[in-house]
C-alpha positions in Angstrom: -40.5 69.9 64.8 -38.6 71.8 62.3 -37.6 68.5 60.6 -40.5 68.0 58.0 -41.0 65.1 55.8 -39.5 66.8 52.8 -36.1 67.7 55.0 -32.8 67.0 54.3 -31.0 66.8 57.7 -26.9 66.7 57.9 -25.1 65.5 60.9 -21.7 66.2 60.5 -18.8 65.1 63.1 -15.6 66.6 63.6 -12.4 66.1 65.8 -9.5 67.8 66.9 -6.1 67.4 64.8 -4.3 65.4 67.6 -3.5 61.5 66.9 -3.5 59.5 63.5 -6.2 61.2 60.6 -7.7 57.3 60.4 -8.5 57.4 64.0 -10.0 60.9 64.1 -12.0 59.9 61.0 -13.6 57.1 62.8 -14.2 58.9 65.7 -16.0 61.6 63.8 -17.9 59.1 62.1 -19.0 57.3 65.6 -19.9 60.8 66.9 -22.2 61.6 64.0 -24.1 58.4 63.6 -24.6 58.6 67.6 -26.2 61.9 67.3 -28.2 60.8 64.0 -29.5 58.0 66.0 -30.4 60.4 68.9 -32.5 62.2 66.3 -34.9 59.6 65.2 -35.4 60.5 62.0 -35.0 58.0 59.1 -33.3 60.1 56.1 -30.4 61.4 58.3 -26.9 61.6 56.6 -24.2 61.2 59.2 -20.8 62.4 58.0 -17.3 61.7 59.9 -15.1 64.8 58.4 -12.6 64.0 60.8 -9.8 66.7 60.9 -10.0 67.5 57.4 -12.2 70.6 58.6 -11.0 72.4 61.7 -13.0 75.0 63.2 -10.8 76.3 65.4 -7.1 76.5 65.7 -5.5 73.5 67.9 -2.8 74.8 69.8 -4.8 75.7 72.6 -6.6 73.2 74.6 -10.2 75.1 74.8 -9.8 75.1 71.1 -9.1 71.3 70.8 -12.1 70.9 72.8 -14.4 72.8 70.5 -13.5 71.0 67.8 -14.5 67.5 68.9 -18.2 68.8 68.0 -21.2 67.8 65.9 -23.3 70.3 63.7 -26.6 69.6 62.2 -28.1 71.3 59.1 -31.8 70.8 58.0 -32.4 71.8 54.3 -36.2 72.0 53.7 -37.0 73.0 50.2 -40.5 75.4 50.0 
């Protein structure tokens, strides 16, 4: 109910830094697209960040797990 008609919604998918860059990019795009579909809002922009932006340091398995996430941003003008 926070998404309004004039809202810009961005879904950004992330991955860890393990593996090949191009595969991680595809994984993050798929992750973002799946979440965007679940929102059911027509004007959602799905973005696959891949491993270009690391949310956590990757040496620990727990950190790599937390890097495999999606962040949803809702921007609504006044």
